[in-house]
C-alpha positions as CSV (number, residue, x, y, z in Angstrom):
1,M,2.4,-7.4,31.7
2,R,-1.3,-8.1,31.2
3,Q,-2.4,-8.8,27.7
4,K,-5.3,-6.7,26.4
5,L,-7.8,-7.1,23.7
6,K,-7.1,-6.4,20.0
7,T,-8.4,-3.2,18.6
8,L,-9.6,-2.3,15.1
9,S,-7.3,0.2,13.3
10,G,-9.2,2.9,11.4
11,K,-6.3,4.0,9.3
12,T,-5.5,3.1,5.7
13,S,-3.8,5.0,2.9
14,R,-5.5,6.6,-0.2
15,K,-4.2,5.1,-3.4
16,T,-4.3,5.7,-7.2
17,I,-2.5,4.3,-10.2
18,G,0.8,5.4,-11.6
19,K,0.0,5.0,-15.2
20,E,-3.0,5.0,-17.5
21,C,-4.8,1.8,-18.7
22,T,-7.6,1.3,-21.2
23,F,-10.4,-1.2,-21.4
24,K,-12.5,-1.7,-24.5
25,G,-15.5,-3.9,-25.2
26,I,-19.3,-4.3,-25.6
27,G,-21.6,-3.2,-22.8
28,L,-23.8,-5.9,-21.4
29,H,-27.1,-4.0,-21.3
30,Q,-26.8,-1.2,-23.8
31,G,-25.1,-3.5,-26.4
32,S,-22.8,-0.8,-27.8
33,E,-19.0,-0.6,-28.0
34,N,-17.5,1.3,-25.1
35,S,-14.0,2.2,-23.8
36,I,-12.7,3.5,-20.5
37,V,-9.4,5.1,-19.8
38,C,-8.3,5.0,-16.1
39,R,-6.0,7.8,-15.1
40,P,-4.2,8.8,-11.9
41,A,-6.1,11.1,-9.5
42,A,-5.2,13.4,-6.6
43,P,-5.9,12.6,-2.9
44,N,-9.6,12.9,-2.0
45,D,-10.7,13.1,-5.7
46,G,-12.5,9.8,-5.2
47,I,-13.6,7.6,-8.1
48,T,-14.9,10.0,-10.8
49,F,-16.1,9.3,-14.4
50,F,-15.8,11.9,-17.1
51,K,-18.2,11.6,-20.0
52,N,-18.4,14.2,-22.7
53,G,-16.9,16.7,-20.3
54,V,-19.4,15.9,-17.5
55,K,-18.2,14.6,-14.1
56,I,-20.1,11.8,-12.5
57,K,-18.8,10.9,-9.0
58,V,-19.2,7.4,-7.6
59,C,-21.4,7.7,-4.5
60,T,-24.7,6.4,-3.2
61,E,-26.4,9.7,-3.9
62,N,-25.8,9.2,-7.7
63,V,-27.2,5.7,-7.9
64,Q,-30.0,5.9,-10.5
65,S,-30.9,2.2,-11.1
66,T,-30.1,-1.2,-9.7
67,Q,-32.0,-3.3,-12.2
68,R,-29.6,-6.2,-13.3
69,G,-26.7,-3.9,-12.6
70,T,-25.7,-0.7,-10.9
71,T,-26.1,2.6,-12.8
72,I,-24.9,6.0,-11.5
73,Q,-26.2,9.3,-12.9
74,N,-26.2,13.0,-12.3
75,D,-28.5,15.5,-14.0
76,K,-26.4,15.5,-17.2
77,A,-25.0,12.0,-17.8
78,A,-25.2,8.3,-16.7
79,V,-22.8,5.4,-16.4
80,H,-24.2,1.9,-16.6
81,T,-22.9,-1.4,-15.0
82,V,-20.2,0.0,-12.7
83,E,-20.1,-2.9,-10.2
84,H,-17.4,-5.2,-11.7
85,L,-15.0,-2.3,-12.1
86,L,-15.8,-1.0,-8.6
87,A,-15.2,-4.5,-7.1
88,A,-11.7,-4.5,-8.6
89,L,-11.0,-1.0,-7.3
90,H,-12.3,-1.9,-3.8
91,A,-10.1,-5.1,-3.6
92,L,-7.0,-3.1,-4.8
93,E,-7.9,-0.3,-2.3
94,I,-7.7,2.3,-5.1
95,S,-9.5,5.2,-3.6
96,D,-8.8,7.9,-6.2
97,L,-9.2,7.5,-9.9
98,N,-10.2,9.5,-13.0
99,I,-12.1,7.4,-15.6
100,D,-12.8,8.7,-19.1
101,L,-15.8,7.0,-20.6
102,I,-16.5,6.8,-24.3
103,G,-19.9,5.3,-24.6
104,D,-22.6,4.7,-22.0
105,E,-21.5,1.6,-20.1
106,I,-18.5,-0.1,-18.6
107,P,-17.4,-2.9,-20.9
108,I,-18.6,-6.3,-19.7
109,M,-15.4,-8.0,-20.8
110,D,-15.8,-11.7,-19.9
111,G,-18.6,-11.0,-17.4
112,S,-16.3,-11.0,-14.4
113,S,-14.0,-8.5,-12.5
114,K,-10.8,-10.3,-13.4
115,P,-9.8,-8.3,-16.5
116,F,-10.1,-5.1,-14.5
117,F,-8.3,-6.5,-11.4
118,D,-5.4,-8.1,-13.3
119,R,-4.6,-5.0,-15.4
120,L,-5.1,-2.4,-12.7
121,S,-3.0,-4.5,-10.2
122,V,0.1,-3.9,-12.5
123,C,-0.5,-0.2,-13.1
124,E,2.0,0.9,-10.4
125,I,-0.5,1.4,-7.6
126,V,0.7,4.6,-5.8
127,D,0.4,5.4,-2.1
128,L,-0.9,9.0,-2.0
129,Q,0.5,9.6,1.5
130,S,-3.0,10.6,2.7
131,D,-5.3,8.9,5.1
132,A,-8.4,7.1,3.7
133,E,-11.5,7.1,5.9
134,C,-12.9,3.6,6.7
135,I,-16.3,2.4,7.8
136,I,-15.6,0.4,10.9
137,V,-18.4,-1.7,12.3
138,K,-18.0,-1.9,16.1
139,E,-21.1,-3.8,17.1
140,Y,-23.4,-6.5,15.7
141,L,-25.9,-5.2,13.2
142,E,-28.6,-6.6,11.0
143,F,-30.1,-5.2,7.8
144,N,-33.2,-6.5,6.1
145,D,-34.7,-5.5,2.8
146,P,-38.4,-6.4,2.8
147,E,-38.6,-5.4,-0.9
148,T,-36.2,-8.1,-2.0
149,G,-36.2,-10.5,0.9
150,S,-32.4,-10.0,1.3
151,K,-30.8,-10.1,4.8
152,Y,-27.4,-9.1,6.0
153,L,-25.8,-9.9,9.3
154,I,-22.8,-7.6,10.1
155,S,-20.3,-8.0,12.8
156,P,-16.9,-6.4,13.8
157,F,-13.8,-7.6,11.9
158,D,-10.4,-6.1,11.2
159,G,-10.8,-6.2,7.4
160,L,-13.5,-7.2,5.0
161,S,-14.9,-10.8,5.2
162,I,-18.1,-11.8,3.2
163,E,-20.2,-14.9,2.9
164,S,-22.9,-14.9,0.2
165,I,-25.8,-17.4,0.4
166,L,-28.0,-18.1,-2.6
167,E,-31.4,-19.8,-2.5
168,Y,-32.7,-20.7,-6.0
169,K,-35.8,-22.9,-6.3
170,D,-34.5,-24.4,-9.5
171,P,-32.0,-27.2,-8.7
172,I,-29.7,-26.2,-11.6
173,I,-28.3,-23.5,-9.2
174,G,-30.1,-24.5,-6.0
175,N,-28.7,-23.4,-2.6
176,Q,-25.1,-22.5,-2.6
177,S,-22.7,-20.2,-0.8
178,A,-19.3,-18.7,-1.2
179,T,-16.9,-17.1,1.4
180,M,-14.1,-14.5,1.1
181,S,-12.2,-14.5,4.4
182,N,-10.4,-11.3,3.7
183,I,-10.0,-8.9,0.8
184,E,-6.7,-10.4,-0.3
185,E,-8.7,-13.5,-1.4
186,F,-10.7,-11.5,-4.0
187,G,-8.1,-11.7,-6.8
188,P,-7.4,-15.4,-6.8
189,N,-10.8,-16.7,-5.5
190,I,-13.6,-14.3,-6.5
191,S,-12.6,-12.0,-9.4
192,A,-12.9,-14.6,-12.1
193,S,-16.5,-15.5,-11.3
194,R,-18.8,-14.4,-14.1
195,T,-22.3,-13.0,-14.3
196,F,-25.1,-15.5,-14.8
197,V,-28.7,-15.8,-15.9
198,L,-31.3,-18.5,-16.2
199,A,-32.3,-19.4,-19.7
200,S,-36.0,-18.9,-19.0
201,E,-35.2,-15.2,-18.0
202,L,-33.5,-14.3,-21.3
203,K,-36.7,-13.5,-23.3
204,Y,-38.0,-11.2,-20.6
205,L,-34.6,-9.4,-20.3
206,F,-34.3,-8.8,-24.0
207,E,-37.9,-7.5,-24.2
208,S,-37.1,-5.2,-21.3
209,N,-34.2,-3.7,-23.3
210,L,-31.6,-5.3,-21.1
211,I,-28.7,-7.5,-21.9
212,K,-28.5,-6.3,-25.5
213,G,-24.8,-7.0,-25.4
214,G,-25.3,-10.5,-24.0
215,R,-23.0,-12.9,-25.9
216,P,-22.1,-16.6,-25.6
217,D,-18.7,-15.6,-24.1
218,N,-19.6,-12.9,-21.5
219,A,-22.2,-14.6,-19.3
220,L,-23.1,-18.0,-17.9
221,V,-26.6,-19.2,-19.2
222,F,-28.0,-21.9,-17.0
223,R,-30.7,-24.2,-18.5
224,D,-33.4,-24.3,-15.8
225,A,-36.6,-26.4,-15.5
226,N,-38.8,-23.5,-16.7
227,I,-37.5,-23.7,-20.3
228,S,-38.5,-26.3,-22.9
229,E,-36.3,-27.7,-25.7
230,E,-38.2,-25.6,-28.1
231,G,-37.4,-22.5,-26.0
232,V,-33.7,-23.5,-25.9
233,M,-33.6,-23.6,-29.7
234,K,-35.1,-20.1,-29.9
235,L,-32.3,-18.9,-27.6
236,Q,-29.8,-19.6,-30.3
237,K,-30.9,-16.4,-32.1
238,L,-31.0,-14.4,-28.8
239,L,-27.5,-15.5,-27.9
240,G,-26.3,-14.1,-31.2
241,T,-24.6,-17.3,-32.3
242,N,-25.0,-19.8,-35.2
243,E,-23.4,-22.5,-33.1
244,Q,-25.8,-25.4,-32.2
245,V,-27.0,-25.1,-28.6
246,K,-26.4,-28.4,-26.8
247,L,-29.5,-29.5,-25.0
248,D,-27.8,-31.9,-22.5
249,R,-25.6,-29.4,-20.7
250,K,-26.1,-27.4,-17.5
251,L,-24.8,-24.4,-19.4
252,L,-26.3,-23.6,-22.8
253,N,-23.3,-21.7,-24.1
254,K,-19.9,-23.4,-24.5
255,L,-18.4,-22.0,-21.3
256,E,-17.3,-24.1,-18.4
257,L,-17.7,-23.3,-14.8
258,H,-14.6,-21.8,-13.1
259,F,-16.0,-22.9,-9.8
260,E,-18.8,-25.2,-8.8
261,N,-20.3,-22.4,-6.8
262,E,-19.5,-19.7,-9.4
263,P,-23.0,-18.0,-9.1
264,A,-22.5,-17.5,-5.3
265,R,-19.0,-16.2,-5.9
266,H,-20.3,-13.7,-8.5
267,K,-23.0,-12.5,-6.1
268,L,-20.2,-11.9,-3.6
269,L,-18.2,-10.0,-6.3
270,D,-21.2,-7.8,-6.9
271,L,-21.5,-7.0,-3.2
272,V,-17.8,-6.0,-3.0
273,G,-18.4,-3.6,-5.9
274,D,-21.7,-2.2,-4.7
275,L,-20.3,-1.5,-1.2
276,Y,-17.6,0.7,-2.8
277,L,-20.5,3.1,-3.6
278,T,-19.7,4.4,-0.1
279,G,-16.3,5.5,-1.3
280,R,-14.7,3.9,1.8
281,Q,-13.1,0.6,2.8
282,I,-15.4,-1.5,4.9
283,K,-14.1,-3.2,8.1
284,A,-16.7,-5.8,8.9
285,K,-17.7,-9.4,8.5
286,I,-20.9,-9.6,6.4
287,K,-23.2,-12.7,6.0
288,A,-25.4,-11.9,3.0
289,Y,-28.6,-13.9,2.4
290,K,-29.9,-13.6,-1.2
291,P,-27.9,-10.5,-2.0
292,G,-28.6,-8.4,-5.1
293,H,-27.8,-5.0,-6.5
294,T,-30.9,-3.3,-5.0
295,S,-30.4,-4.6,-1.5
296,N,-26.6,-4.2,-1.8
297,Y,-27.1,-0.5,-2.6
298,K,-29.5,-0.1,0.4
299,L,-26.9,-1.9,2.6
300,A,-24.2,0.6,1.4
301,K,-26.5,3.5,2.5
302,F,-27.2,1.8,5.8
303,L,-23.5,1.5,6.5
304,L,-22.9,5.1,5.6
305,E,-25.6,6.2,8.0
306,Y,-24.1,4.0,10.7
307,H,-20.7,5.5,10.1
308,E,-22.0,9.1,10.3
309,K,-23.7,8.3,13.6
310,Q,-20.5,6.8,15.0
311,T,-18.5,9.8,13.8
312,K,-20.9,12.3,15.4
313,K,-20.9,10.2,18.6
314,A,-17.1,10.1,18.7
315,K,-16.9,13.9,18.2
316,A,-19.4,14.4,21.0
317,M,-17.2,12.3,23.3
318,Y,-14.3,14.8,23.0
319,D,-15.6,17.5,25.3
320,P,-12.7,19.5,26.8
321,N,-15.0,20.5,29.6
322,A,-15.8,17.0,30.6
323,K,-15.1,16.0,34.2
324,A,-11.6,14.6,34.8
325,I,-11.3,11.0,35.7
326,K,-7.7,11.7,36.4
327,D,-6.7,15.2,37.4
328,V,-3.2,16.7,37.1
329,N,-2.2,15.5,40.6
330,Q,-3.2,11.9,39.8
331,I,-1.4,12.2,36.4
332,Q,1.8,13.2,38.3
333,E,1.5,10.2,40.4
334,M,1.7,8.0,37.3
335,L,4.1,10.0,35.1
336,P,7.6,11.3,36.1
337,H,7.2,14.4,34.0
338,R,7.0,17.8,35.7
339,Y,6.8,21.5,34.7
340,P,7.8,22.6,32.2
341,F,7.5,19.3,30.5
342,L,4.2,17.9,31.7
343,M,2.0,18.0,28.6
344,V,-1.3,16.6,29.9
345,D,-3.7,18.5,32.2
346,K,-6.4,15.9,32.7
347,I,-7.7,12.6,31.4
348,I,-11.4,12.5,30.4
349,E,-11.6,8.9,29.1
350,L,-9.7,5.7,29.9
351,S,-10.5,2.1,28.9
352,E,-8.5,-1.0,28.2
353,N,-7.7,0.1,24.7
354,H,-7.9,3.9,24.5
355,V,-7.3,7.1,26.4
356,V,-8.4,10.7,25.9
357,G,-6.6,13.6,27.5
358,V,-6.7,17.4,27.4
359,K,-3.8,19.9,27.1
360,N,-4.7,23.6,27.4
361,V,-2.2,25.6,25.4
362,S,-1.2,28.9,27.1
363,I,0.9,31.8,26.0
364,N,2.8,31.3,29.3
365,E,4.4,28.1,28.0
366,N,8.2,28.7,28.2
367,F,8.9,27.5,24.6
368,F,6.8,30.3,23.1
369,Q,9.7,32.6,23.9
370,G,11.6,31.1,21.0
371,H,8.9,29.4,18.9
372,F,8.2,31.9,17.5
373,P,8.5,35.4,18.9
374,G,5.6,37.5,17.6
375,N,4.1,34.5,16.0
376,P,3.7,31.8,18.7
377,V,3.0,28.3,17.3
378,F,2.8,25.1,19.4
379,P,5.7,22.9,18.2
380,G,4.6,19.7,16.3
381,V,7.2,17.6,18.2
382,L,5.7,18.6,21.5
383,Q,2.3,17.6,20.2
384,M,3.8,14.1,19.7
385,E,5.2,14.3,23.2
386,A,1.8,15.2,24.6
387,L,0.2,12.2,22.8
388,A,3.0,10.0,24.1
389,Q,2.5,11.1,27.7
390,C,-1.2,10.5,27.3
391,G,-0.5,7.0,25.8
392,G,1.9,6.4,28.7
393,I,-1.0,6.8,31.1
394,L,-2.9,4.1,29.2
395,A,0.1,1.8,29.1
396,L,0.9,2.3,32.8
397,S,-2.8,1.7,33.8
398,L,-2.5,-1.7,32.2
399,S,0.8,-2.6,33.9
400,E,1.4,-4.7,36.9
401,E,1.8,-2.9,40.2
402,G,5.1,-1.1,40.7
403,S,7.0,1.9,39.4
404,W,7.3,2.0,35.6
405,D,8.6,4.5,33.0
406,T,7.7,4.7,29.3
407,Y,10.3,5.5,26.7
408,F,9.9,6.4,23.0
409,V,11.1,3.7,20.6
410,K,9.9,5.2,17.3
411,M,7.4,7.3,15.5
412,D,5.9,6.3,12.1
413,N,3.5,8.0,9.6
414,V,3.6,11.3,11.6
415,K,1.7,14.1,10.0
416,F,1.1,17.7,11.1
417,R,-2.1,18.8,9.6
418,N,-2.9,22.2,11.1
419,M,-1.1,24.7,13.4
420,V,-1.9,25.1,17.1
421,Y,-1.9,28.5,18.8
422,P,-2.1,29.8,22.4
423,G,-5.6,29.6,23.6
424,D,-6.3,26.3,21.8
425,T,-7.3,23.2,23.7
426,L,-5.8,20.0,22.5
427,I,-7.8,16.8,22.7
428,L,-5.3,13.9,22.8
429,H,-6.6,10.5,21.7
430,M,-4.5,7.4,21.8
431,E,-5.6,3.9,20.8
432,L,-3.8,0.6,21.1
433,M,-3.0,-0.8,17.6
434,M,-2.2,-4.3,19.0
435,P,-1.9,-6.1,22.4
436,I,1.0,-5.1,24.5
437,K,3.8,-7.7,24.2
438,R,7.1,-7.8,26.1
439,G,6.6,-4.2,27.2
440,I,6.3,-2.8,23.7
441,V,3.3,-0.5,23.2
442,K,2.2,0.5,19.7
443,M,-0.6,3.1,19.5
444,Y,-2.2,5.3,17.0
445,G,-2.6,8.9,18.2
446,K,-4.4,12.0,17.0
447,A,-4.5,15.5,18.4
448,M,-7.6,17.6,17.8
449,V,-8.6,21.2,18.3
450,G,-12.4,21.1,18.3
451,E,-13.3,18.9,15.2
452,K,-10.1,19.8,13.4
453,L,-7.3,17.2,13.2
454,V,-4.0,19.0,13.9
455,S,-1.5,16.0,14.1
456,E,-1.4,12.3,14.1
457,G,1.0,9.3,14.0
458,E,1.8,5.8,15.1
459,L,3.8,5.9,18.3
460,T,5.8,3.0,19.8
461,A,7.1,3.0,23.3
462,K,8.7,0.6,25.7
463,I,7.6,0.2,29.4
464,V,10.6,-0.3,31.7
465,K,10.4,-1.1,35.4
466,R,12.6,1.1,37.5
467,E,15.7,-0.6,38.9
468,N,15.0,0.3,42.5
469,D,11.5,-1.2,42.2
470,K,12.4,-4.8,41.2
């Protein structure tokens, strides 16, 4: 059996939490006490804040500001500094959550995402048994933000992998980078990295009505070359502490670095959070040069636009009137099935990792006599059989020469979404989920009527060579 290339799977499940959890604390920029209560949500609710009875949905359309943090807002209410919470939700793949906000801002906690990640991860994360839509990057892309000088190189990857690269003129931070090879590394390697600031920036930020809630224990303050000893002493009051500021340390507060490259890791954390403004898991490898909230937000919009174009392109491909690349006679040369059990009329696409077939549903089908008289409905199990036959054509097209048969081994995660009636045209799409090994073929299949998904599932079959063809 010839081995074929690995394909990217576009399926993941929607998730919520099984029990409530609460976070309380001061907000970094507004400086007031806030609390949030995270509650379970239903499938497709998305991440939604509730503030004084007003709903604010997390999405790119509701981003109001990206100045030193990400703020979402509708015409009635705003939520400040959502990125650290969103990073934890992204890493835990929590797609649906209701969040009651008392105050104006997500609590800054210790300046990292770890408090959110740790507590949410033990809140009985529940599989909602509903598919979550992913943004899958299928080609090499580049996004540049001339406003900030940030650049992102994006390539295909079965998961989310990020490298963040910082370039600071001041040597106290200098040039550094951090890498997350996959989303599973977020918890142990990224979540504990804290927000940071240069000491010379503090006065400007305070005067700009930002970081009113900045405290010695919720941010890393780096002493850079642009601040004098006199300026350092003045920061004591700004930091809200009576403790003496040590002048001989890299960090002006008493905190110690969790990682030598903690700033680069925190920038990576922010990017994970800002990307979740899309409301979707991202499957890509991203190399980010000088990332920041403004450019991260623009990248999220860029990836959404890319996804929408890919989706429209995919829908356009499924034209039931497309010319057959294998007609019914050629199909019968490959498959042993015959009337009344041949469920594929033609093949309109065939590659090394996917196949698209067409089944025209007619009232003359023999099973409509009993399913159901007076209310004919195409049986769901026969939709799976049609998908399996279509997948068999792909599997056999990749096989060595000779006579082969395909046999069902199992079906997983099968869902019947909508009914199919006489007169409908089924578009049958099958895609390899992994390379064929030892004759075992695992595929993800979906059946469409127009743009409507009617059934789907993961189908596994075994290819067996006929005994008389050894």
